C-alpha positions in Angstrom: 3.8 49.0 3.4 0.1 49.7 3.5 -0.6 46.0 2.9 1.6 45.0 5.8 -0.2 47.5 8.1 -3.5 46.2 7.0 -2.5 42.6 7.7 -1.3 43.7 11.1 -4.6 45.4 11.9 -6.5 42.3 10.8 -4.3 40.1 13.1 -5.0 42.5 16.0 -8.7 42.4 15.6 -9.2 38.9 17.2 -6.9 39.9 20.1 -8.9 43.1 20.6 -12.2 41.1 20.5 -10.9 38.6 23.0 -9.8 41.4 25.4 -13.1 43.1 25.1 -14.9 39.8 25.7 -12.9 39.3 28.9 -12.9 42.8 30.3 -15.9 44.6 28.9 -19.2 43.4 30.5 -21.4 44.9 27.8 -19.4 43.4 24.9 -19.4 40.1 26.8 -23.2 40.3 27.2 -23.9 40.9 23.6 -21.5 38.2 22.5 -23.1 35.6 24.7 -26.6 36.6 23.7 -25.7 36.5 20.0 -24.3 33.0 20.6 -27.4 31.9 22.5 -29.7 33.1 19.7 -27.6 31.7 16.9 -27.5 28.3 18.6 -31.4 28.3 18.8 -31.7 29.3 15.1 -29.1 26.7 14.0 -30.7 23.9 16.0 -34.1 24.8 14.5 -32.7 24.9 11.0 -30.8 21.6 11.2 -33.5 19.7 13.0 -36.6 20.8 11.1 -36.0 18.6 8.1 -35.4 15.6 10.4 -38.6 16.4 12.4 -40.6 16.9 9.2 -40.0 13.2 8.3 -42.2 12.3 11.4 -44.6 15.2 10.9 -46.1 17.3 13.7 -45.6 15.3 16.8 -44.8 15.8 20.5 -42.1 13.2 20.1 -40.1 15.8 18.2 -39.6 17.6 21.5 -37.0 15.0 22.3 -34.9 16.3 19.4 -35.1 19.9 20.4 -34.4 19.1 24.1 -31.3 17.0 23.2 -30.0 19.8 21.0 -30.6 22.6 23.5 -29.3 20.8 26.6 -25.6 21.4 25.9 -26.1 25.1 25.5 -25.9 25.7 29.3 -22.3 24.5 29.3 -21.3 27.0 26.6 -23.1 29.8 28.5 -21.4 28.8 31.7 -24.6 28.0 33.6 -24.8 25.1 36.1 -28.2 23.7 36.7 -29.3 22.2 40.0 -32.7 20.5 40.0 -34.6 19.8 43.3 -37.7 17.7 43.6 -37.5 16.0 40.2 -39.1 12.9 41.8 -42.4 14.8 41.8 -42.7 14.5 38.1 -42.4 10.8 38.0 -46.0 10.0 37.4 -47.6 8.6 34.2 -50.8 10.7 34.1 -51.1 14.0 32.3 -50.6 17.2 34.2 -50.0 21.0 33.8 -46.6 22.6 34.7 -46.6 26.3 35.7 -43.3 28.1 36.0 -42.0 31.6 36.7 -40.7 33.5 33.7 -37.6 35.7 33.9 -35.8 35.8 30.6 -35.0 33.9 27.4 -32.6 31.9 29.5 -35.6 30.1 30.9 -35.4 27.9 27.7 -32.4 26.2 29.2 -34.1 25.6 32.5 -37.2 24.3 30.7 -35.4 21.7 28.7 -33.6 20.6 31.9 -36.8 19.5 33.6 -39.4 19.0 30.8 -40.7 15.4 30.9 -41.6 13.2 28.1 -44.8 14.0 26.1 -44.8 17.6 27.3 -45.2 20.7 25.2 -45.2 24.4 26.0 -47.9 26.8 25.3 -46.4 29.8 23.4 -47.6 33.0 21.8 -48.7 32.6 18.2 -46.2 35.2 17.0 -43.4 32.6 17.6 -44.9 30.4 14.8 -43.9 33.0 12.2 -40.2 33.2 13.3 -38.8 31.3 10.3 -37.2 28.0 11.0 -37.6 28.5 14.8 -41.4 28.7 14.4 -41.4 25.7 12.0 -39.4 23.6 14.5 -41.8 24.6 17.3 -44.8 23.7 15.2 -43.3 20.3 14.2 -42.6 19.6 17.9 -46.3 20.0 18.8 -46.0 23.3 20.7 -49.4 24.8 21.3 -49.9 28.4 20.0 -52.2 30.9 21.6 -53.4 34.2 20.0 -53.3 36.4 23.0 -55.2 39.2 21.2 -58.3 37.0 20.4 -59.9 35.9 23.6 -62.4 33.5 21.9 -59.6 31.8 20.0 -57.6 31.4 23.3 -60.7 29.9 25.0 -61.1 27.4 22.2 -57.4 26.4 22.3 -57.7 25.8 26.1 -60.8 23.6 25.6 -59.2 21.6 22.8 -56.0 21.1 24.8 -57.9 19.9 27.8 -59.6 17.2 25.7 -56.3 16.3 24.0 -54.4 16.0 27.4 -56.6 13.1 28.5 -56.9 11.4 25.2 -53.2 11.5 24.3 -51.6 11.5 27.8 -50.1 14.9 27.2 -48.4 17.3 29.6 -48.4 21.0 29.1 -45.8 23.6 30.2 -47.0 27.2 30.8 -45.5 30.5 32.1 -48.6 32.0 33.9 -47.0 35.4 34.4 -47.5 35.9 30.7 -44.3 37.9 30.2 -40.7 38.1 31.3 -40.2 39.4 34.8 -36.9 39.9 36.5 -38.4 41.7 39.6 -38.1 40.4 43.1 -41.7 39.4 43.2 -43.9 37.5 40.7 -46.4 39.2 38.5 -50.1 38.3 38.9 -50.9 35.0 37.2 -53.1 34.7 34.1 -55.7 32.0 34.7 -55.5 30.0 31.5 -53.2 27.3 32.9 -55.6 26.8 35.8 -58.7 26.7 33.7 -56.9 24.1 31.6 -56.0 22.0 34.6 -59.5 22.2 36.0 -61.2 21.4 32.7 -58.9 18.4 32.2 -59.1 17.5 35.9 -55.4 17.0 36.0 -52.8 18.0 38.7 -50.6 21.1 38.6 -46.9 21.0 39.2 -45.4 24.4 40.1 -41.8 24.9 39.2 -39.7 27.8 40.4 -36.5 29.0 38.8 -34.1 30.8 41.1 -33.2 34.5 40.3 -30.5 35.1 37.7 -29.4 38.4 39.4 -25.9 37.2 40.2 -25.0 36.3 36.6 -27.6 37.7 34.2 -29.4 41.0 33.7 -30.7 42.3 30.4 -31.1 45.7 32.0 -27.5 46.0 33.2 -26.2 44.1 30.1 -24.6 41.4 32.3 -24.1 37.8 31.3 -21.4 35.9 33.2 -21.4 32.3 34.6 -23.4 31.1 37.5 -25.6 28.5 39.1 -29.4 28.2 38.5 -31.6 26.2 40.9 -34.8 24.7 39.7 -37.3 23.7 42.5 -40.2 21.4 41.5 -42.9 21.7 44.1 -45.4 19.0 45.1 -48.4 18.6 42.9 -51.6 20.5 43.4 -54.7 18.4 42.8 -57.7 19.8 40.8 -60.0 16.7 41.0 -63.5 17.9 41.9 -62.8 21.6 41.3 -64.9 23.7 38.9 -64.4 27.0 37.1 -65.6 28.9 40.1 -62.6 27.5 42.1 -60.0 28.8 39.6 -59.4 32.2 41.2 -58.6 30.6 44.6 -56.6 27.9 42.9 -54.6 30.4 41.0 -53.7 32.5 44.1 -52.9 29.4 46.1 -50.4 28.1 43.5 -48.9 31.6 43.0 -48.4 32.1 46.7 -46.6 28.7 47.1 -44.3 29.7 44.2 -43.8 33.2 45.5 -42.8 31.8 48.9 -40.3 29.4 47.2 -38.9 32.2 45.1 -38.4 34.4 48.2 -36.6 31.6 50.0 -34.4 30.9 47.0 -33.7 34.6 46.6 -32.6 34.9 50.3 -30.4 31.8 49.8 -28.7 33.3 46.8 -28.1 36.6 48.6 -26.5 34.7 51.4 -24.2 32.8 49.0 -22.8 36.0 47.6 -20.6 36.8 50.5 -17.4 36.7 48.5 -16.8 39.3 45.8 -17.2 37.7 42.4 -14.8 38.4 39.4 -16.2 40.8 36.8 -16.2 38.1 34.0 -15.7 34.4 34.3 -14.0 33.9 30.9 -10.6 34.6 32.3 -11.0 32.3 35.3 -12.9 29.4 33.7 -16.1 28.6 32.5 -51.2 40.2 45.1 -54.4 38.3 44.6 -55.5 38.6 41.1 -59.0 39.9 40.6 -61.2 37.7 38.5 -64.5 36.2 37.5 -66.0 32.8 37.7 -66.7 32.8 34.0 -64.2 31.5 31.5 -65.5 33.8 28.8 -64.8 36.9 30.8 -61.1 36.0 31.4 -59.0 38.9 30.2 -56.0 37.0 29.1 -56.3 33.2 29.0 -52.8 32.0 29.3 -49.2 33.0 30.1 -46.9 32.8 27.1 -43.2 33.5 26.4 -42.2 36.9 25.2 
């Protein structure tokens, strides 16, 4: 009798989990985040041996991108990209993007061009197979706690961009931010663009408020809009122009984010279901000297 009851309880567990997934927002959130993170670890583990055959190369980013692109469908996120034609140039450039959450990874692979690598915090390199896959893909690591090392990486990257026709993807806010306004930008990305004399392409990801919030433990389905703004030239600029350049780009991105936020609020007239699984899938103060920069670059947390 006890065995029968035990079997019955075991059969009920999947049903209970399914009901919790459909009707409990917190359980739903943790399930989807667990799936998201497991997908990243699995992709890194499976692709690392293949990428290792080629060695450390920016070309390995194609493998990571192809493996991460399908993740948006499983998470119920629809991507809309506007202004993709702006990136259709052959020269090297710097991409700067607002940073809201780990979900930005899906937005990044949606728009990242060929021969483009992100700049990431050095701690990522020590995250097992994920760090190994990132290193093999040519991702540039910055030690945010050692200013001299960060300066050296920026200088080396500026030389490499021109020599190898490399594009670089940076989150200049430096940390995740789900507020209604952008954080002040770190200037590393702008020093990099000025040193390499390459253009900057600002990219703005629309707010996730209607379908994702780590604070409220909400992760449903929704639509994410990615707006690629026209390029900002840096030809002829010098380090003393970096503060003004930084604020100009930040303001353009903040204006685009405010417009997208207003549009999202206007699109939420109808009340949304609790969970989709049951219905379908300020001016920054600075210095003209690079050596006095407090934090050289924005990196993903």
